[in-house]
C-alpha positions as CSV (number, residue, x, y, z in Angstrom):
1,X,0.0,0.0,0.0
2,X,1.3,3.4,-0.9
3,X,2.5,5.4,2.1
4,X,2.3,9.2,2.6
5,X,5.3,11.3,2.0
6,X,5.5,12.9,5.4
7,X,4.7,10.8,8.5
8,X,4.6,13.8,10.9
9,X,0.9,14.5,10.0
10,X,-1.1,17.3,11.6
11,X,-2.0,17.0,15.2
12,X,-4.0,19.3,17.4
13,X,-1.1,21.3,18.9
14,X,0.2,22.2,15.4
15,X,-3.2,23.1,14.2
16,X,-3.8,25.4,17.2
17,X,-0.4,27.0,16.6
18,X,-1.2,27.6,12.9
19,X,-4.5,29.4,13.9
20,X,-2.6,31.6,16.3
21,X,0.0,32.4,13.6
22,X,-2.7,33.3,11.1
23,X,-4.3,35.6,13.7
24,X,-1.1,37.4,14.4
25,X,-0.3,37.9,10.7
26,X,-3.8,39.2,10.1
27,X,-3.1,41.8,12.8
28,X,0.1,42.8,10.9
29,X,-2.1,43.2,7.7
30,X,-4.4,45.6,9.6
31,X,-1.3,47.7,10.6
32,X,-0.2,47.8,7.0
33,X,-3.5,49.1,5.7
34,X,-2.7,52.8,5.9
35,X,0.2,52.5,3.5
36,X,-0.8,49.4,1.4
37,X,-4.5,49.3,1.6
38,X,-5.2,47.1,-1.4
39,X,-2.6,44.4,-0.8
40,X,-3.1,44.4,2.9
41,X,-6.8,44.1,2.6
42,X,-6.4,41.2,0.2
43,X,-4.0,39.4,2.4
44,X,-6.3,39.9,5.4
45,X,-9.2,38.4,3.6
46,X,-7.1,35.4,2.5
47,X,-6.0,34.7,6.1
48,X,-9.6,35.0,7.4
49,X,-10.7,32.4,4.8
50,X,-7.9,30.1,5.7
51,X,-8.8,30.4,9.4
52,X,-12.4,29.5,8.6
53,X,-11.2,26.5,6.7
54,X,-8.9,25.3,9.5
55,X,-11.6,25.8,12.1
56,X,-13.6,23.2,10.2
57,X,-10.7,20.8,10.7
58,X,-10.8,21.6,14.4
59,X,-14.5,21.1,14.8
60,X,-14.2,18.2,17.3
61,X,-12.2,20.4,19.7
62,X,-14.5,23.4,19.7
63,X,-17.9,23.6,21.4
64,X,-20.8,24.9,19.3
65,X,-21.1,28.2,21.1
66,X,-17.4,29.0,20.8
67,X,-17.4,28.0,17.1
68,X,-20.4,30.3,16.4
69,X,-18.5,33.2,18.1
70,X,-15.3,32.5,16.2
71,X,-17.2,32.5,12.9
72,X,-19.0,35.7,13.8
73,X,-15.7,37.5,14.5
74,X,-14.1,36.3,11.2
75,X,-17.2,37.0,9.1
76,X,-17.3,40.5,10.6
77,X,-13.8,41.1,9.4
78,X,-14.6,39.7,6.0
79,X,-17.7,41.8,5.6
80,X,-15.9,44.9,6.8
81,X,-13.4,44.6,4.0
82,X,-15.8,43.2,1.4
83,X,-17.1,46.6,0.1
84,X,-13.6,47.8,-0.8
85,X,-12.8,44.5,-2.5
86,X,-16.1,44.3,-4.4
87,X,-15.7,47.9,-5.8
88,X,-12.2,47.2,-7.0
89,X,-13.1,43.8,-8.6
90,X,-16.1,45.3,-10.4
91,X,-14.0,48.2,-11.8
92,X,-11.4,45.8,-13.1
93,X,-14.0,43.4,-14.5
94,X,-15.6,46.2,-16.4
95,X,-12.2,47.1,-17.9
96,X,-11.6,43.5,-18.9
97,X,-15.0,43.0,-20.5
98,X,-14.8,46.3,-22.4
99,X,-11.4,45.3,-23.9
100,X,-12.3,41.7,-24.7
101,X,-15.7,42.4,-26.3
102,X,-14.7,45.8,-27.8
103,X,-17.5,47.7,-26.2
104,X,-17.6,51.4,-27.1
105,X,-17.3,54.0,-24.3
106,X,-20.9,55.0,-24.7
107,X,-21.9,51.4,-23.9
108,X,-19.9,51.4,-20.7
109,X,-22.1,52.6,-17.8
110,X,-20.4,53.5,-14.6
111,X,-21.3,51.9,-11.3
112,X,-23.8,54.0,-9.3
113,X,-21.9,53.7,-6.1
114,X,-18.6,55.5,-5.5
115,X,-15.5,54.2,-3.9
116,X,-16.0,53.2,-0.3
117,X,-14.0,54.4,2.7
118,X,-11.3,52.4,4.3
119,X,-12.4,49.9,7.0
120,X,-11.8,50.9,10.6
121,X,-8.5,49.5,11.9
122,X,-9.7,49.5,15.5
123,X,-12.7,47.4,14.6
124,X,-10.6,44.8,12.8
125,X,-8.0,44.7,15.6
126,X,-10.8,44.2,18.2
127,X,-12.2,41.2,16.2
128,X,-8.8,39.6,15.8
129,X,-7.9,40.0,19.5
130,X,-11.2,38.4,20.5
131,X,-10.5,35.6,18.0
132,X,-7.1,35.0,19.6
133,X,-8.7,34.7,23.0
134,X,-11.2,32.2,21.8
135,X,-8.5,30.1,20.2
136,X,-6.8,29.9,23.6
137,X,-10.1,28.8,25.3
138,X,-10.6,25.7,23.1
139,X,-9.4,22.1,23.3
140,X,-7.9,22.1,19.8
141,X,-4.5,21.1,21.1
142,X,-5.8,17.8,22.2
143,X,-7.1,16.7,18.8
144,X,-5.6,13.6,17.2
145,X,-4.6,13.3,13.6
146,X,-7.5,10.9,13.0
147,X,-10.0,13.5,14.2
148,X,-8.6,16.1,12.0
149,X,-8.6,13.9,8.9
150,X,-12.2,12.9,9.6
151,X,-13.2,16.5,9.4
152,X,-11.2,16.9,6.2
153,X,-13.0,14.0,4.6
154,X,-16.3,15.5,5.8
155,X,-15.5,18.8,4.0
156,X,-14.7,16.9,0.9
157,X,-18.0,15.0,1.0
158,X,-19.9,18.2,1.5
159,X,-18.2,19.8,-1.5
160,X,-18.9,16.7,-3.6
161,X,-22.6,16.9,-2.8
162,X,-22.7,20.6,-3.8
163,X,-20.8,19.8,-7.0
164,X,-23.6,17.4,-7.9
165,X,-26.2,20.0,-7.1
166,X,-24.4,22.5,-9.3
167,X,-24.8,20.1,-12.3
168,X,-28.6,20.3,-11.8
169,X,-29.0,24.0,-11.2
170,X,-27.6,27.5,-11.9
171,X,-28.9,28.8,-8.6
172,X,-26.5,31.5,-7.4
173,X,-26.8,30.4,-3.7
174,X,-25.8,26.8,-4.5
175,X,-22.8,28.0,-6.5
176,X,-21.8,30.4,-3.7
177,X,-22.0,27.6,-1.1
178,X,-20.0,25.3,-3.4
179,X,-17.3,27.9,-3.8
180,X,-16.9,28.2,-0.1
181,X,-16.4,24.4,0.3
182,X,-13.9,24.4,-2.6
183,X,-12.0,27.2,-0.8
184,X,-12.1,25.2,2.4
185,X,-10.7,22.1,0.5
186,X,-7.9,24.2,-1.0
187,X,-6.7,25.8,2.3
188,X,-7.0,22.5,4.1
189,X,-5.1,20.7,1.4
190,X,-2.3,23.3,1.7
191,X,-2.0,22.5,5.4
192,X,-2.3,18.7,4.8
193,X,0.1,18.7,1.9
194,X,1.6,15.4,3.0
195,X,-1.6,13.5,2.1
196,X,-1.7,11.4,-1.1
197,X,-2.9,13.4,-4.1
198,X,-2.7,16.7,-2.2
199,X,-0.7,18.5,-4.9
200,X,-3.3,17.7,-7.6
201,X,-6.1,18.7,-5.3
202,X,-4.4,22.0,-4.4
203,X,-4.0,23.0,-8.1
204,X,-7.5,22.0,-9.1
205,X,-9.2,23.5,-6.1
206,X,-7.3,26.8,-6.6
207,X,-8.3,26.9,-10.2
208,X,-11.9,25.9,-9.5
209,X,-12.3,28.5,-6.8
210,X,-11.0,31.1,-9.2
211,X,-13.6,30.2,-11.9
212,X,-16.4,30.1,-9.4
213,X,-15.3,33.5,-8.1
214,X,-15.3,35.0,-11.6
215,X,-18.8,33.6,-12.1
216,X,-20.0,35.2,-8.8
217,X,-18.4,38.6,-9.8
218,X,-20.3,38.5,-13.1
219,X,-23.5,37.6,-11.4
220,X,-23.2,40.5,-9.0
221,X,-22.3,42.8,-11.8
222,X,-25.4,41.8,-13.8
223,X,-27.6,42.9,-10.8
224,X,-26.3,46.5,-10.9
225,X,-29.1,48.7,-12.4
226,X,-26.7,50.2,-15.0
227,X,-25.9,46.7,-16.4
228,X,-29.4,45.3,-16.4
229,X,-30.9,47.9,-18.8
230,X,-32.9,46.6,-21.8
231,X,-31.0,46.8,-25.1
232,X,-27.7,47.1,-23.3
233,X,-25.0,44.9,-24.7
234,X,-23.7,44.3,-21.2
235,X,-26.4,41.8,-20.3
236,X,-25.7,39.6,-23.3
237,X,-21.9,39.8,-22.8
238,X,-22.2,38.8,-19.1
239,X,-24.6,35.9,-19.9
240,X,-22.3,34.5,-22.6
241,X,-19.3,34.8,-20.4
242,X,-21.0,33.0,-17.5
243,X,-22.2,30.2,-19.9
244,X,-18.6,29.7,-21.0
245,X,-17.4,29.6,-17.4
246,X,-20.1,27.1,-16.4
247,X,-18.7,24.4,-18.7
248,X,-15.2,24.9,-17.4
249,X,-16.0,24.9,-13.7
250,X,-18.3,21.9,-14.0
251,X,-15.6,19.9,-15.9
252,X,-13.0,20.9,-13.3
253,X,-15.3,20.1,-10.4
254,X,-15.9,16.6,-11.8
255,X,-12.1,16.0,-11.8
256,X,-11.5,17.5,-8.3
257,X,-14.3,15.4,-6.7
258,X,-13.9,12.3,-8.8
259,X,-13.2,9.8,-5.9
260,X,-16.3,8.8,-4.0
261,X,-16.4,10.2,-0.4
262,X,-15.7,6.7,1.1
263,X,-12.7,6.1,-1.2
264,X,-11.4,9.5,-0.4
265,X,-11.6,8.8,3.3
266,X,-9.8,5.5,2.9
267,X,-7.1,7.1,0.8
268,X,-6.2,9.8,3.3
269,X,-6.4,7.3,6.2
270,X,-3.3,5.6,4.8
271,X,-1.2,8.4,6.3
272,X,-2.4,7.8,9.9
């Protein structure tokens, strides 16, 4: 039977240490915001998403009330930074679509909302400090590798179910939920890179998350009043672009989630 490349695995103490490190680096990102707002905000959001993914691995060591509080703190940070990110992404997306489909300036409506103000550093630091305190209060350090891998397999199975749902519907909420589980699988696989097939999963999950993110950005853009006008070329361009993306992300999703959940669990159990 094929053995894993790294026998050290991921135990509870290491997972808890990783969460603390992410929390500390997120605080550094907040301190960088006055000088490097765009890059620091992006890095902060990435670290928050990774913390959410790793918290799913640590589910067995966190009581329900504490888990809810942790998610609330992290989602508050994400939502606080979301407006800035959404405005920047939409502006760049309009530029890209205008170049690619040769839309004339008169066919390029401007977003109705102006650029938002920078998020409050004190609010972000407060949320991160509270998060650090909650990490200390948990029993994550006592988790075994088997418990962590069981949660990793659970995340995979949930993403696989949502992948199947995505084949049957174009519902925005289903695609949004699937994207979150794909992101979880990506960040967890980075942390569990010693598992069999992790390298392939990392590449595919990263690409799939990117495609689903582009689809979500296009869907959000299509709901802006200026882009939903009748006789506007934008609606057709956005719909055609989303249809092209759909074929690509469904094909890649099938490859990422090819193994049945039971076979996936057995495969990663080889390393325990």
